[in-house]
N, C-alpha and C positions, 0 to 999 in steps of 0.2 A: 956514557949521556945522565942515567937514569936514577945511578950511585950518586953522582952530583947533585941532582935533586935529592935523591934523599937524607944525604950528609945535611943537605940545607934544612932540611924539617928537623934531621936528629940535632942542631944547632940549636934551631928556634926553640921547639920545645923543651931542650934540656936549660934555655938560658929561664922561659918563660917558669917553670919546672921550681928553676931557684929562687924566681922574684917571689912567687908563689906560696912559695910555703916558707920563705923570711919576713916578706913584709906582706904579703894576703892581695897582691898584686901582677900584674899584666904591662906593665908596659906601654903606650903608642910609641915610644921614640926603639921600643926592641922592634914592633909587629914591622912598623911603615918602616924600614930597610929591608925586612925580610920580603915584603909586601911586595917591593921595587923592585929587587933580586927578584925576584919571582917574575913579575912580568918582562922585566929584561931577561931570565932563562927561555920564558915563554916562545918569546918572540925571533929571539937569534936560535933554538934548535929544532921550532916549528913550524914560524913561520906566525899567521895571521891566526892561520887554525889552534894553534898552540895558544895563540891570546885567547880566541874566543874560549876555549879549553880550560884556563886556567879562569876568568871570570864567569864560566858555568861552576865548575867547582869555590869560587870567593863566595855566587849565590847559596850559593847547596850550605855551606858553612853556616852562612847568616841564616838563612830561610829556619835548618834545623833548628837553633838555637836562641831563632826570635821568641818561640811563644813563653819555655824557660824565663829571657829575659822580663819580658813585658809584665809576669806575674812575678818578680820579682827571686825566681830559685836559682840564679843564675846571677856574676856581675858582666856586666859589658867585657870587661878583657878575656873573656871565653866567648865572647859569641865573635869576635875576630878573631883570636888565636885559630879559633876553627876556620873561620872563612880567609884567612891568612893562608893556612897550612891550605885549601883549596888551592887557591888560586896557586900556589908553587905544584901541584898533587893532581889537581883535576878533581874532580865531583864521583867516582869511582870509589876512589880514596878515601875523598871525604866522609861522604857514607859509610863504610868501612871504621874508620876511627872514631864518626859518632855511635856506632852500635856498639865499638868494640870500649870505646869509653861509657855508653849507657853501660852496659854491662858489668863492666871493672867498677863504676862508680855505685851500683845497685849494690855489688858485693861489698863494697868497701860500707855501705853503710847499715847493712844486714849486720858485716863487724860488731860498729858501733853500737846499735843499739841489743845488740846480744853482749857487748859489756858494760855498757851501761841500764844491763834487765829492765830492759822497754822494748824487748821486740815482738811480746805477744799480744804488748796495749795496743803498740805499733799496728800489726797486723789487722786486731778488732777493731781498732779504730778506721783502718782503710777496710775493711767489710761490711762493716757498719756505712759505712761515704757508699761504698758503692752500691749495695742496697737503695739504700735512701736515695738514690743517684737513679737507680732501673723503675723505685715508685715513683719516679718524679715529685720529690719531699727535696724544698732546697735545704741545706747541709745548713747546718746552726756555727759553722764554723769557717773558717776561710787556711788554705795556706799561710803558712806565715814566713814574711818576708825576711828574703837575706840578710838586714841591716839590722833586723829584730833576735834573730838566730843566736842562740846562745854560743861562743866562742866554740866549745867541743862538740857544737850541735855542728858547726861548719867541716864541710869535707871539701878541699881544695883539688878540682880538677886537673889539675897539672899531672899529678902519677895514672891517672885513666887515663887522657890521652897519649902519655908517654906510652905506657904500655901497648895498644891499641894501636897506635900507627908503629911500634915495631916490631911486632909480633909480624905482620904484612912484608918488612923487609928482610926480617931473618930465614922467614922461610921464605921467598927467594934468595938472597944470597947464599943460604947451606943447605 
């Protein structure tokens, strides 16, 4: 039974990984059927308790990425993907995926900055921003919105999401 939920999430993430890498988009026409199947599966296997668990997972995924979306650091598709994963697997798994994706995304960002020769200057800027924040001095700059970022500076969230949810599934199966 749990394996069917895992297979559903693997299929969802594989499709979204492909569309995210190929077209830089995560399509609603992919997410909506998976969310509906998640609702149906939760009801079928767990009844109203499962539906409540799925809705809690959906809200968890939505709320975790709401602030990054509001400051335009991620796209709406990423938010809806995590919310859909939450609908299928519940809030605990969604939190694990979020944390794993954040760690993987941070590591990918560091690799990107190293390849571009900007790691030290970025760390220095973040340190200065943290000191200014502690001193309650307004920062002289803001985060770069996603649509203004250079193409090489944008990391698709599909790969971090994929590794983040596959890890707990693989540990459980093997």
